[in-house]
PDB file with one MODEL, atoms N, CA, C and O in Angstrom:
MODEL        1
ATOM      1  N   UNK A   1     -63.376 164.934 147.610  1.00  0.00           N
ATOM      2  CA  UNK A   1     -64.371 164.909 146.562  1.00  0.00           C
ATOM      3  C   UNK A   1     -65.462 163.909 146.920  1.00  0.00           C
ATOM      4  O   UNK A   1     -65.243 162.922 147.623  1.00  0.00           O
ATOM      5  N   UNK A   2     -66.611 164.205 146.418  1.00  0.00           N
ATOM      6  CA  UNK A   2     -67.755 163.341 146.630  1.00  0.00           C
ATOM      7  C   UNK A   2     -67.896 162.397 145.444  1.00  0.00           C
ATOM      8  O   UNK A   2     -67.334 162.621 144.373  1.00  0.00           O
ATOM      9  N   UNK A   3     -68.657 161.344 145.667  1.00  0.00           N
ATOM     10  CA  UNK A   3     -68.905 160.403 144.579  1.00  0.00           C
ATOM     11  C   UNK A   3     -69.691 161.049 143.447  1.00  0.00           C
ATOM     12  O   UNK A   3     -69.500 160.716 142.277  1.00  0.00           O
ATOM     13  N   UNK A   4     -70.570 161.969 143.801  1.00  0.00           N
ATOM     14  CA  UNK A   4     -71.353 162.657 142.772  1.00  0.00           C
ATOM     15  C   UNK A   4     -70.451 163.463 141.838  1.00  0.00           C
ATOM     16  O   UNK A   4     -70.738 163.587 140.648  1.00  0.00           O
ATOM     17  N   UNK A   5     -69.359 164.011 142.381  1.00  0.00           N
ATOM     18  CA  UNK A   5     -68.420 164.759 141.546  1.00  0.00           C
ATOM     19  C   UNK A   5     -67.742 163.832 140.537  1.00  0.00           C
ATOM     20  O   UNK A   5     -67.520 164.223 139.391  1.00  0.00           O
ATOM     21  N   UNK A   6     -67.414 162.622 140.947  1.00  0.00           N
ATOM     22  CA  UNK A   6     -66.790 161.652 140.031  1.00  0.00           C
ATOM     23  C   UNK A   6     -67.742 161.269 138.911  1.00  0.00           C
ATOM     24  O   UNK A   6     -67.346 161.173 137.750  1.00  0.00           O
ATOM     25  N   UNK A   7     -69.011 161.050 139.271  1.00  0.00           N
ATOM     26  CA  UNK A   7     -70.010 160.681 138.275  1.00  0.00           C
ATOM     27  C   UNK A   7     -70.229 161.838 137.300  1.00  0.00           C
ATOM     28  O   UNK A   7     -70.296 161.634 136.088  1.00  0.00           O
ATOM     29  N   UNK A   8     -70.338 163.040 137.833  1.00  0.00           N
ATOM     30  CA  UNK A   8     -70.542 164.214 136.981  1.00  0.00           C
ATOM     31  C   UNK A   8     -69.324 164.434 136.082  1.00  0.00           C
ATOM     32  O   UNK A   8     -69.473 164.781 134.910  1.00  0.00           O
ATOM     33  N   UNK A   9     -68.137 164.237 136.621  1.00  0.00           N
ATOM     34  CA  UNK A   9     -66.917 164.405 135.823  1.00  0.00           C
ATOM     35  C   UNK A   9     -66.843 163.372 134.715  1.00  0.00           C
ATOM     36  O   UNK A   9     -66.440 163.703 133.599  1.00  0.00           O
ATOM     37  N   UNK A  10     -67.216 162.137 134.986  1.00  0.00           N
ATOM     38  CA  UNK A  10     -67.195 161.086 133.969  1.00  0.00           C
ATOM     39  C   UNK A  10     -68.242 161.371 132.894  1.00  0.00           C
ATOM     40  O   UNK A  10     -67.983 161.164 131.709  1.00  0.00           O
ATOM     41  N   UNK A  11     -69.407 161.838 133.293  1.00  0.00           N
ATOM     42  CA  UNK A  11     -70.457 162.161 132.328  1.00  0.00           C
ATOM     43  C   UNK A  11     -70.013 163.320 131.435  1.00  0.00           C
ATOM     44  O   UNK A  11     -70.240 163.302 130.225  1.00  0.00           O
ATOM     45  N   UNK A  12     -69.377 164.330 132.043  1.00  0.00           N
ATOM     46  CA  UNK A  12     -68.903 165.478 131.255  1.00  0.00           C
ATOM     47  C   UNK A  12     -67.795 165.036 130.294  1.00  0.00           C
ATOM     48  O   UNK A  12     -67.745 165.493 129.152  1.00  0.00           O
ATOM     49  N   UNK A  13     -66.913 164.152 130.753  1.00  0.00           N
ATOM     50  CA  UNK A  13     -65.839 163.651 129.895  1.00  0.00           C
ATOM     51  C   UNK A  13     -66.424 162.887 128.710  1.00  0.00           C
ATOM     52  O   UNK A  13     -65.970 163.053 127.578  1.00  0.00           O
ATOM     53  N   UNK A  14     -67.423 162.058 128.966  1.00  0.00           N
ATOM     54  CA  UNK A  14     -68.068 161.316 127.877  1.00  0.00           C
ATOM     55  C   UNK A  14     -68.741 162.263 126.884  1.00  0.00           C
ATOM     56  O   UNK A  14     -68.677 162.049 125.673  1.00  0.00           O
ATOM     57  N   UNK A  15     -69.387 163.311 127.401  1.00  0.00           N
ATOM     58  CA  UNK A  15     -70.035 164.285 126.526  1.00  0.00           C
ATOM     59  C   UNK A  15     -68.999 165.011 125.666  1.00  0.00           C
ATOM     60  O   UNK A  15     -69.226 165.251 124.481  1.00  0.00           O
ATOM     61  N   UNK A  16     -67.858 165.358 126.276  1.00  0.00           N
ATOM     62  CA  UNK A  16     -66.804 166.026 125.521  1.00  0.00           C
ATOM     63  C   UNK A  16     -66.199 165.106 124.462  1.00  0.00           C
ATOM     64  O   UNK A  16     -65.893 165.552 123.356  1.00  0.00           O
ATOM     65  N   UNK A  17     -66.029 163.845 124.789  1.00  0.00           N
ATOM     66  CA  UNK A  17     -65.500 162.870 123.823  1.00  0.00           C
ATOM     67  C   UNK A  17     -66.452 162.751 122.639  1.00  0.00           C
ATOM     68  O   UNK A  17     -66.016 162.733 121.488  1.00  0.00           O
ATOM     69  N   UNK A  18     -67.747 162.670 122.917  1.00  0.00           N
ATOM     70  CA  UNK A  18     -68.735 162.588 121.840  1.00  0.00           C
ATOM     71  C   UNK A  18     -68.726 163.848 120.979  1.00  0.00           C
ATOM     72  O   UNK A  18     -68.831 163.768 119.755  1.00  0.00           O
ATOM     73  N   UNK A  19     -68.602 165.006 121.616  1.00  0.00           N
ATOM     74  CA  UNK A  19     -68.573 166.258 120.874  1.00  0.00           C
ATOM     75  C   UNK A  19     -67.327 166.341 119.989  1.00  0.00           C
ATOM     76  O   UNK A  19     -67.411 166.759 118.835  1.00  0.00           O
ATOM     77  N   UNK A  20     -66.192 165.951 120.521  1.00  0.00           N
ATOM     78  CA  UNK A  20     -64.949 165.965 119.741  1.00  0.00           C
ATOM     79  C   UNK A  20     -65.059 165.020 118.554  1.00  0.00           C
ATOM     80  O   UNK A  20     -64.642 165.363 117.448  1.00  0.00           O
ATOM     81  N   UNK A  21     -65.613 163.840 118.772  1.00  0.00           N
ATOM     82  CA  UNK A  21     -65.771 162.879 117.674  1.00  0.00           C
ATOM     83  C   UNK A  21     -66.671 163.451 116.582  1.00  0.00           C
ATOM     84  O   UNK A  21     -66.366 163.312 115.398  1.00  0.00           O
ATOM     85  N   UNK A  22     -67.762 164.085 116.960  1.00  0.00           N
ATOM     86  CA  UNK A  22     -68.671 164.688 115.983  1.00  0.00           C
ATOM     87  C   UNK A  22     -67.996 165.808 115.207  1.00  0.00           C
ATOM     88  O   UNK A  22     -68.158 165.914 113.991  1.00  0.00           O
ATOM     89  N   UNK A  23     -67.238 166.647 115.912  1.00  0.00           N
ATOM     90  CA  UNK A  23     -66.540 167.738 115.238  1.00  0.00           C
ATOM     91  C   UNK A  23     -65.465 167.215 114.286  1.00  0.00           C
ATOM     92  O   UNK A  23     -65.260 167.783 113.213  1.00  0.00           O
ATOM     93  N   UNK A  24     -64.779 166.142 114.670  1.00  0.00           N
ATOM     94  CA  UNK A  24     -63.773 165.562 113.781  1.00  0.00           C
ATOM     95  C   UNK A  24     -64.421 164.960 112.535  1.00  0.00           C
ATOM     96  O   UNK A  24     -63.868 165.064 111.440  1.00  0.00           O
ATOM     97  N   UNK A  25     -65.590 164.331 112.692  1.00  0.00           N
ATOM     98  CA  UNK A  25     -66.306 163.804 111.523  1.00  0.00           C
ATOM     99  C   UNK A  25     -66.708 164.940 110.588  1.00  0.00           C
ATOM    100  O   UNK A  25     -66.586 164.814 109.370  1.00  0.00           O
ATOM    101  N   UNK A  26     -67.185 166.047 111.151  1.00  0.00           N
ATOM    102  CA  UNK A  26     -67.550 167.204 110.333  1.00  0.00           C
ATOM    103  C   UNK A  26     -66.332 167.771 109.613  1.00  0.00           C
ATOM    104  O   UNK A  26     -66.427 168.189 108.458  1.00  0.00           O
ATOM    105  N   UNK A  27     -65.186 167.786 110.296  1.00  0.00           N
ATOM    106  CA  UNK A  27     -63.969 168.304 109.685  1.00  0.00           C
ATOM    107  C   UNK A  27     -63.529 167.419 108.519  1.00  0.00           C
ATOM    108  O   UNK A  27     -63.113 167.932 107.480  1.00  0.00           O
ATOM    109  N   UNK A  28     -63.615 166.105 108.677  1.00  0.00           N
ATOM    110  CA  UNK A  28     -63.265 165.181 107.594  1.00  0.00           C
ATOM    111  C   UNK A  28     -64.212 165.374 106.417  1.00  0.00           C
ATOM    112  O   UNK A  28     -63.777 165.397 105.266  1.00  0.00           O
ATOM    113  N   UNK A  29     -65.503 165.513 106.698  1.00  0.00           N
ATOM    114  CA  UNK A  29     -66.478 165.729 105.629  1.00  0.00           C
ATOM    115  C   UNK A  29     -66.207 167.046 104.903  1.00  0.00           C
ATOM    116  O   UNK A  29     -66.324 167.113 103.680  1.00  0.00           O
ATOM    117  N   UNK A  30     -65.850 168.077 105.638  1.00  0.00           N
ATOM    118  CA  UNK A  30     -65.548 169.371 105.017  1.00  0.00           C
ATOM    119  C   UNK A  30     -64.310 169.270 104.128  1.00  0.00           C
ATOM    120  O   UNK A  30     -64.259 169.879 103.060  1.00  0.00           O
ATOM    121  N   UNK A  31     -63.322 168.508 104.565  1.00  0.00           N
ATOM    122  CA  UNK A  31     -62.118 168.316 103.759  1.00  0.00           C
ATOM    123  C   UNK A  31     -62.451 167.577 102.476  1.00  0.00           C
ATOM    124  O   UNK A  31     -61.940 167.925 101.412  1.00  0.00           O
ATOM    125  N   UNK A  32     -63.301 166.561 102.561  1.00  0.00           N
ATOM    126  CA  UNK A  32     -63.704 165.820 101.368  1.00  0.00           C
ATOM    127  C   UNK A  32     -64.490 166.716 100.408  1.00  0.00           C
ATOM    128  O   UNK A  32     -64.303 166.638  99.194  1.00  0.00           O
ATOM    129  N   UNK A  33     -65.363 167.562 100.946  1.00  0.00           N
ATOM    130  CA  UNK A  33     -66.109 168.487 100.094  1.00  0.00           C
ATOM    131  C   UNK A  33     -65.172 169.487  99.425  1.00  0.00           C
ATOM    132  O   UNK A  33     -65.372 169.840  98.263  1.00  0.00           O
ATOM    133  N   UNK A  34     -64.156 169.946 100.146  1.00  0.00           N
ATOM    134  CA  UNK A  34     -63.196 170.884  99.568  1.00  0.00           C
ATOM    135  C   UNK A  34     -62.410 170.222  98.437  1.00  0.00           C
ATOM    136  O   UNK A  34     -62.137 170.857  97.418  1.00  0.00           O
ATOM    137  N   UNK A  35     -62.048 168.961  98.610  1.00  0.00           N
ATOM    138  CA  UNK A  35     -61.344 168.235  97.545  1.00  0.00           C
ATOM    139  C   UNK A  35     -62.240 168.069  96.326  1.00  0.00           C
ATOM    140  O   UNK A  35     -61.790 168.250  95.194  1.00  0.00           O
ATOM    141  N   UNK A  36     -63.497 167.728  96.549  1.00  0.00           N
ATOM    142  CA  UNK A  36     -64.426 167.550  95.428  1.00  0.00           C
ATOM    143  C   UNK A  36     -64.659 168.883  94.708  1.00  0.00           C
ATOM    144  O   UNK A  36     -64.754 168.926  93.482  1.00  0.00           O
ATOM    145  N   UNK A  37     -64.748 169.956  95.477  1.00  0.00           N
ATOM    146  CA  UNK A  37     -64.916 171.280  94.884  1.00  0.00           C
ATOM    147  C   UNK A  37     -63.731 171.612  93.990  1.00  0.00           C
ATOM    148  O   UNK A  37     -63.919 172.102  92.877  1.00  0.00           O
ATOM    149  N   UNK A  38     -62.532 171.357  94.449  1.00  0.00           N
ATOM    150  CA  UNK A  38     -61.344 171.643  93.655  1.00  0.00           C
ATOM    151  C   UNK A  38     -61.301 170.760  92.416  1.00  0.00           C
ATOM    152  O   UNK A  38     -60.936 171.231  91.339  1.00  0.00           O
ATOM    153  N   UNK A  39     -61.664 169.495  92.547  1.00  0.00           N
ATOM    154  CA  UNK A  39     -61.686 168.595  91.388  1.00  0.00           C
ATOM    155  C   UNK A  39     -62.723 169.056  90.366  1.00  0.00           C
ATOM    156  O   UNK A  39     -62.466 169.002  89.164  1.00  0.00           O
ATOM    157  N   UNK A  40     -63.884 169.506  90.826  1.00  0.00           N
ATOM    158  CA  UNK A  40     -64.922 169.985  89.920  1.00  0.00           C
ATOM    159  C   UNK A  40     -64.467 171.252  89.204  1.00  0.00           C
ATOM    160  O   UNK A  40     -64.723 171.415  88.011  1.00  0.00           O
ATOM    161  N   UNK A  41     -63.803 172.140  89.913  1.00  0.00           N
ATOM    162  CA  UNK A  41     -63.290 173.356  89.279  1.00  0.00           C
ATOM    163  C   UNK A  41     -62.247 173.019  88.214  1.00  0.00           C
ATOM    164  O   UNK A  41     -62.234 173.613  87.136  1.00  0.00           O
ATOM    165  N   UNK A  42     -61.381 172.069  88.522  1.00  0.00           N
ATOM    166  CA  UNK A  42     -60.357 171.675  87.561  1.00  0.00           C
ATOM    167  C   UNK A  42     -60.992 171.024  86.333  1.00  0.00           C
ATOM    168  O   UNK A  42     -60.587 171.292  85.201  1.00  0.00           O
ATOM    169  N   UNK A  43     -61.986 170.169  86.564  1.00  0.00           N
ATOM    170  CA  UNK A  43     -62.666 169.527  85.439  1.00  0.00           C
ATOM    171  C   UNK A  43     -63.386 170.560  84.574  1.00  0.00           C
ATOM    172  O   UNK A  43     -63.367 170.461  83.347  1.00  0.00           O
ATOM    173  N   UNK A  44     -64.010 171.533  85.194  1.00  0.00           N
ATOM    174  CA  UNK A  44     -64.677 172.599  84.442  1.00  0.00           C
ATOM    175  C   UNK A  44     -63.668 173.383  83.610  1.00  0.00           C
ATOM    176  O   UNK A  44     -63.947 173.724  82.460  1.00  0.00           O
ATOM    177  N   UNK A  45     -62.513 173.670  84.171  1.00  0.00           N
ATOM    178  CA  UNK A  45     -61.481 174.384  83.424  1.00  0.00           C
ATOM    179  C   UNK A  45     -61.015 173.567  82.226  1.00  0.00           C
ATOM    180  O   UNK A  45     -60.766 174.123  81.156  1.00  0.00           O
ATOM    181  N   UNK A  46     -60.894 172.242  82.398  1.00  0.00           N
ATOM    182  CA  UNK A  46     -60.492 171.378  81.289  1.00  0.00           C
ATOM    183  C   UNK A  46     -61.565 171.351  80.206  1.00  0.00           C
ATOM    184  O   UNK A  46     -61.248 171.378  79.017  1.00  0.00           O
ATOM    185  N   UNK A  47     -62.827 171.298  80.608  1.00  0.00           N
ATOM    186  CA  UNK A  47     -63.922 171.280  79.635  1.00  0.00           C
ATOM    187  C   UNK A  47     -63.959 172.591  78.866  1.00  0.00           C
ATOM    188  O   UNK A  47     -64.160 172.596  77.652  1.00  0.00           O
ATOM    189  N   UNK A  48     -63.769 173.686  79.555  1.00  0.00           N
ATOM    190  CA  UNK A  48     -63.769 174.989  78.890  1.00  0.00           C
ATOM    191  C   UNK A  48     -62.567 175.135  77.959  1.00  0.00           C
ATOM    192  O   UNK A  48     -62.661 175.799  76.926  1.00  0.00           O
ATOM    193  N   UNK A  49     -61.441 174.520  78.318  1.00  0.00           N
ATOM    194  CA  UNK A  49     -60.240 174.620  77.500  1.00  0.00           C
ATOM    195  C   UNK A  49     -60.355 173.766  76.244  1.00  0.00           C
ATOM    196  O   UNK A  49     -59.700 174.053  75.242  1.00  0.00           O
ATOM    197  N   UNK A  50     -61.178 172.720  76.283  1.00  0.00           N
ATOM    198  CA  UNK A  50     -61.325 171.806  75.151  1.00  0.00           C
ATOM    199  C   UNK A  50     -62.802 171.689  74.787  1.00  0.00           C
ATOM    200  O   UNK A  50     -63.424 170.662  75.058  1.00  0.00           O
ATOM    201  N   UNK A  51     -63.369 172.731  74.176  1.00  0.00           N
ATOM    202  CA  UNK A  51     -64.807 172.689  73.874  1.00  0.00           C
ATOM    203  C   UNK A  51     -65.163 171.753  72.728  1.00  0.00           C
ATOM    204  O   UNK A  51     -66.343 171.464  72.529  1.00  0.00           O
ATOM    205  N   UNK A  52     -64.172 171.264  71.959  1.00  0.00           N
ATOM    206  CA  UNK A  52     -64.462 170.387  70.825  1.00  0.00           C
ATOM    207  C   UNK A  52     -64.920 169.004  71.272  1.00  0.00           C
ATOM    208  O   UNK A  52     -65.578 168.293  70.512  1.00  0.00           O
ATOM    209  N   UNK A  53     -64.581 168.624  72.484  1.00  0.00           N
ATOM    210  CA  UNK A  53     -64.980 167.307  72.983  1.00  0.00           C
ATOM    211  C   UNK A  53     -66.484 167.308  73.244  1.00  0.00           C
ATOM    212  O   UNK A  53     -66.989 168.198  73.928  1.00  0.00           O
ATOM    213  N   UNK A  54     -67.209 166.316  72.706  1.00  0.00           N
ATOM    214  CA  UNK A  54     -68.661 166.276  72.937  1.00  0.00           C
ATOM    215  C   UNK A  54     -68.969 165.959  74.397  1.00  0.00           C
ATOM    216  O   UNK A  54     -68.371 165.063  74.992  1.00  0.00           O
ATOM    217  N   UNK A  55     -69.902 166.701  74.953  1.00  0.00           N
ATOM    218  CA  UNK A  55     -70.274 166.508  76.351  1.00  0.00           C
ATOM    219  C   UNK A  55     -71.177 165.287  76.509  1.00  0.00           C
ATOM    220  O   UNK A  55     -71.089 164.572  77.507  1.00  0.00           O
ATOM    221  N   UNK A  56     -72.044 165.047  75.526  1.00  0.00           N
ATOM    222  CA  UNK A  56     -72.977 163.929  75.603  1.00  0.00           C
ATOM    223  C   UNK A  56     -72.966 163.186  74.269  1.00  0.00           C
ATOM    224  O   UNK A  56     -72.720 163.797  73.229  1.00  0.00           O
ATOM    225  N   UNK A  57     -73.225 161.896  74.281  1.00  0.00           N
ATOM    226  CA  UNK A  57     -73.284 161.163  73.015  1.00  0.00           C
ATOM    227  C   UNK A  57     -74.487 161.621  72.190  1.00  0.00           C
ATOM    228  O   UNK A  57     -75.511 162.042  72.728  1.00  0.00           O
ATOM    229  N   UNK A  58     -74.333 161.527  70.882  1.00  0.00           N
ATOM    230  CA  UNK A  58     -75.406 161.952  69.988  1.00  0.00           C
ATOM    231  C   UNK A  58     -76.486 160.880  69.897  1.00  0.00           C
ATOM    232  O   UNK A  58     -76.220 159.695  70.094  1.00  0.00           O
ATOM    233  N   UNK A  59     -77.687 161.307  69.599  1.00  0.00           N
ATOM    234  CA  UNK A  59     -78.805 160.383  69.416  1.00  0.00           C
ATOM    235  C   UNK A  59     -78.620 159.653  68.087  1.00  0.00           C
ATOM    236  O   UNK A  59     -77.978 160.187  67.183  1.00  0.00           O
ATOM    237  N   UNK A  60     -79.166 158.450  67.947  1.00  0.00           N
ATOM    238  CA  UNK A  60     -79.041 157.725  66.686  1.00  0.00           C
ATOM    239  C   UNK A  60     -79.668 158.518  65.539  1.00  0.00           C
ATOM    240  O   UNK A  60     -80.697 159.173  65.705  1.00  0.00           O
ATOM    241  N   UNK A  61     -79.034 158.444  64.391  1.00  0.00           N
ATOM    242  CA  UNK A  61     -79.511 159.190  63.236  1.00  0.00           C
ATOM    243  C   UNK A  61     -80.536 158.413  62.444  1.00  0.00           C
ATOM    244  O   UNK A  61     -80.938 157.313  62.823  1.00  0.00           O
ATOM    245  N   UNK A  62     -80.955 159.005  61.330  1.00  0.00           N
ATOM    246  CA  UNK A  62     -81.967 158.414  60.463  1.00  0.00           C
ATOM    247  C   UNK A  62     -81.484 157.096  59.874  1.00  0.00           C
ATOM    248  O   UNK A  62     -82.251 156.138  59.774  1.00  0.00           O
ATOM    249  N   UNK A  63     -80.213 157.044  59.484  1.00  0.00           N
ATOM    250  CA  UNK A  63     -79.660 155.816  58.900  1.00  0.00           C
ATOM    251  C   UNK A  63     -79.732 154.661  59.896  1.00  0.00           C
ATOM    252  O   UNK A  63     -80.075 153.543  59.512  1.00  0.00           O
ATOM    253  N   UNK A  64     -79.429 154.899  61.114  1.00  0.00           N
ATOM    254  CA  UNK A  64     -79.502 153.859  62.140  1.00  0.00           C
ATOM    255  C   UNK A  64     -80.926 153.345  62.279  1.00  0.00           C
ATOM    256  O   UNK A  64     -81.146 152.138  62.374  1.00  0.00           O
ATOM    257  N   UNK A  65     -81.890 154.250  62.291  1.00  0.00           N
ATOM    258  CA  UNK A  65     -83.289 153.843  62.399  1.00  0.00           C
ATOM    259  C   UNK A  65     -83.726 153.003  61.195  1.00  0.00           C
ATOM    260  O   UNK A  65     -84.452 152.020  61.344  1.00  0.00           O
ATOM    261  N   UNK A  66     -83.284 153.395  60.022  1.00  0.00           N
ATOM    262  CA  UNK A  66     -83.648 152.650  58.809  1.00  0.00           C
ATOM    263  C   UNK A  66     -83.034 151.252  58.836  1.00  0.00           C
ATOM    264  O   UNK A  66     -83.701 150.276  58.492  1.00  0.00           O
ATOM    265  N   UNK A  67     -81.768 151.148  59.242  1.00  0.00           N
ATOM    266  CA  UNK A  67     -81.101 149.841  59.309  1.00  0.00           C
ATOM    267  C   UNK A  67     -81.796 148.936  60.319  1.00  0.00           C
ATOM    268  O   UNK A  67     -82.011 147.756  60.041  1.00  0.00           O
ATOM    269  N   UNK A  68     -82.144 149.462  61.472  1.00  0.00           N
ATOM    270  CA  UNK A  68     -82.820 148.660  62.495  1.00  0.00           C
ATOM    271  C   UNK A  68     -84.199 148.225  62.006  1.00  0.00           C
ATOM    272  O   UNK A  68     -84.596 147.079  62.220  1.00  0.00           O
ATOM    273  N   UNK A  69     -84.925 149.116  61.359  1.00  0.00           N
ATOM    274  CA  UNK A  69     -86.237 148.768  60.821  1.00  0.00           C
ATOM    275  C   UNK A  69     -86.124 147.679  59.752  1.00  0.00           C
ATOM    276  O   UNK A  69     -86.926 146.745  59.725  1.00  0.00           O
ATOM    277  N   UNK A  70     -85.130 147.800  58.877  1.00  0.00           N
ATOM    278  CA  UNK A  70     -84.931 146.790  57.835  1.00  0.00           C
ATOM    279  C   UNK A  70     -84.557 145.443  58.445  1.00  0.00           C
ATOM    280  O   UNK A  70     -85.055 144.406  58.006  1.00  0.00           O
ATOM    281  N   UNK A  71     -83.696 145.447  59.441  1.00  0.00           N
ATOM    282  CA  UNK A  71     -83.293 144.200  60.093  1.00  0.00           C
ATOM    283  C   UNK A  71     -84.488 143.560  60.794  1.00  0.00           C
ATOM    284  O   UNK A  71     -84.637 142.339  60.779  1.00  0.00           O
ATOM    285  N   UNK A  72     -85.329 144.372  61.401  1.00  0.00           N
ATOM    286  CA  UNK A  72     -86.529 143.841  62.049  1.00  0.00           C
ATOM    287  C   UNK A  72     -87.468 143.226  61.024  1.00  0.00           C
ATOM    288  O   UNK A  72     -88.061 142.177  61.276  1.00  0.00           O
ATOM    289  N   UNK A  73     -87.608 143.865  59.877  1.00  0.00           N
ATOM    290  CA  UNK A  73     -88.465 143.331  58.815  1.00  0.00           C
ATOM    291  C   UNK A  73     -87.939 142.012  58.282  1.00  0.00           C
ATOM    292  O   UNK A  73     -88.706 141.076  58.056  1.00  0.00           O
ATOM    293  N   UNK A  74     -86.627 141.938  58.081  1.00  0.00           N
ATOM    294  CA  UNK A  74     -86.022 140.685  57.598  1.00  0.00           C
ATOM    295  C   UNK A  74     -86.212 139.585  58.633  1.00  0.00           C
ATOM    296  O   UNK A  74     -86.560 138.459  58.278  1.00  0.00           O
ATOM    297  N   UNK A  75     -85.992 139.891  59.891  1.00  0.00           N
ATOM    298  CA  UNK A  75     -86.159 138.888  60.947  1.00  0.00           C
ATOM    299  C   UNK A  75     -87.610 138.432  61.032  1.00  0.00           C
ATOM    300  O   UNK A  75     -87.864 137.242  61.222  1.00  0.00           O
ATOM    301  N   UNK A  76     -88.555 139.334  60.897  1.00  0.00           N
ATOM    302  CA  UNK A  76     -89.969 138.959  60.941  1.00  0.00           C
ATOM    303  C   UNK A  76     -90.327 138.084  59.741  1.00  0.00           C
ATOM    304  O   UNK A  76     -91.065 137.109  59.880  1.00  0.00           O
ATOM    305  N   UNK A  77     -89.804 138.431  58.562  1.00  0.00           N
ATOM    306  CA  UNK A  77     -90.066 137.625  57.375  1.00  0.00           C
ATOM    307  C   UNK A  77     -89.502 136.216  57.531  1.00  0.00           C
ATOM    308  O   UNK A  77     -90.172 135.240  57.194  1.00  0.00           O
ATOM    309  N   UNK A  78     -88.276 136.104  58.038  1.00  0.00           N
ATOM    310  CA  UNK A  78     -87.669 134.784  58.235  1.00  0.00           C
ATOM    311  C   UNK A  78     -88.443 133.966  59.262  1.00  0.00           C
ATOM    312  O   UNK A  78     -88.664 132.771  59.068  1.00  0.00           O
ATOM    313  N   UNK A  79     -88.845 134.594  60.330  1.00  0.00           N
ATOM    314  CA  UNK A  79     -89.609 133.882  61.350  1.00  0.00           C
ATOM    315  C   UNK A  79     -90.938 133.405  60.784  1.00  0.00           C
ATOM    316  O   UNK A  79     -91.349 132.270  61.027  1.00  0.00           O
ATOM    317  N   UNK A  80     -91.605 134.262  60.037  1.00  0.00           N
ATOM    318  CA  UNK A  80     -92.882 133.892  59.428  1.00  0.00           C
ATOM    319  C   UNK A  80     -92.677 132.753  58.444  1.00  0.00           C
ATOM    320  O   UNK A  80     -93.483 131.824  58.399  1.00  0.00           O
ATOM    321  N   UNK A  81     -91.610 132.809  57.658  1.00  0.00           N
ATOM    322  CA  UNK A  81     -91.324 131.772  56.656  1.00  0.00           C
ATOM    323  C   UNK A  81     -91.020 130.433  57.303  1.00  0.00           C
ATOM    324  O   UNK A  81     -91.438 129.392  56.796  1.00  0.00           O
ATOM    325  N   UNK A  82     -90.302 130.446  58.409  1.00  0.00           N
ATOM    326  CA  UNK A  82     -89.908 129.211  59.068  1.00  0.00           C
ATOM    327  C   UNK A  82     -91.073 128.542  59.822  1.00  0.00           C
ATOM    328  O   UNK A  82     -91.146 127.314  59.883  1.00  0.00           O
ATOM    329  N   UNK A  83     -91.951 129.320  60.373  1.00  0.00           N
ATOM    330  CA  UNK A  83     -93.003 128.765  61.227  1.00  0.00           C
ATOM    331  C   UNK A  83     -94.335 128.577  60.506  1.00  0.00           C
ATOM    332  O   UNK A  83     -95.285 128.100  61.126  1.00  0.00           O
ATOM    333  N   UNK A  84     -94.442 128.917  59.273  1.00  0.00           N
ATOM    334  CA  UNK A  84     -95.706 128.689  58.566  1.00  0.00           C
ATOM    335  C   UNK A  84     -95.541 127.693  57.455  1.00  0.00           C
ATOM    336  O   UNK A  84     -96.505 127.383  56.756  1.00  0.00           O
TER     337      UNK A  84
ENDMDL
END
């Protein structure tokens, strides 16, 4: 064998090692995506089975707005009374 054959063989081996590493990373990523897909399907099935559970919290109602407005008015009155 020639020295050039050794160099070419080492370069090809390095290229194959890099390719194998890349393919293994892709395989791990695909496995993680498959797990997430299954978890999402299971969660969707649970949500469909229990539709009474609220998906999102409700916005504050009129009573909440009135209480906050009243508290702000009282705080402003107290501040005005104390500083004047």
